[in-house]
C-alpha positions, 0 to 999 in steps of 0.5 A: 247972183242966181238963186242956186248959188244962194241956197246952201249946199247939201252934201249927200254922202254916197251909199256905202259900198260893200268892201271885201274883208281885209282878212279872212275870218278864223274858224272861231269867228265864223262859229261865233257868228253862226252861233249868234245867228242860230240863237236868234233863229231859235228865239224866233221859233220859240216865240212863234211856237208859243203864239201858235199853240196858245189857243190849244187847251191843256189839262192841268197835271195832277202832281200826285201822278208826278211827284212820288217818294219811295215807300219802304213797306216795313217803315210805313206805320199803320195810320190812325184809324177812322172811327167809322167802320167803312172808312176804317176798312178803306183806310186799312185797304189803302195801307195794304196796297201801299205795303203789300203792292198793287196788281191788275187783272186778279184779286191777288197775284203770285207775289201777294199784291192785290187789286183794289177790290182784293185789298178791300176783301182781305181787310173785310175779313169775311164781313160781306156787308162791310165789303159791299159798302166799302166797294160802293163808296169806292165806286162812288169816289171813282165816279166823282172823279172820272165820270161813268165807270162800270165797276171797281175791277174795270177801273183797277184793270184800266190802269198800268201803274198803282198811283191812281188806284191807290190814291182813289182808295184813300179818297174813298176812305175820306169820303166814307168818313165824311159820310159817317159810314 
């Protein structure tokens, strides 16, 4: 007996040969296959996008700029006043902006809306010292959040919507109250 006859026979199957489909695919079947292929490609692209953009720094979104609720001026009661004069003035100015409207480019526009400084001036009722102190606290609050800003009017006019300016007047009222002004 030869050695070749003693070794077990290993049967290697032939590689499969592509066969033609026995029937042509229907439109629905082709669309299903294309949908599956596109879904896989879109999933790969989404992962690639996440990987490629993971190193890009992003600024967090301030939800106060995004989440808004409708304000009905006649239904907005005057909040309880701060005990200190500058804080109370800024709080009244904030309420005036909420109920009377905000504008840029003028102290008061044709509709009666006011800019930040215009609201402070209206609520100061001629007390120029109180007005100046409130404007100084407001500018300080703005600079704390936004860095070097020239003036309250330039900050006011740099915004196209009322969200940030009105919120800064409210923050200035809190700051004045914390300082006992």
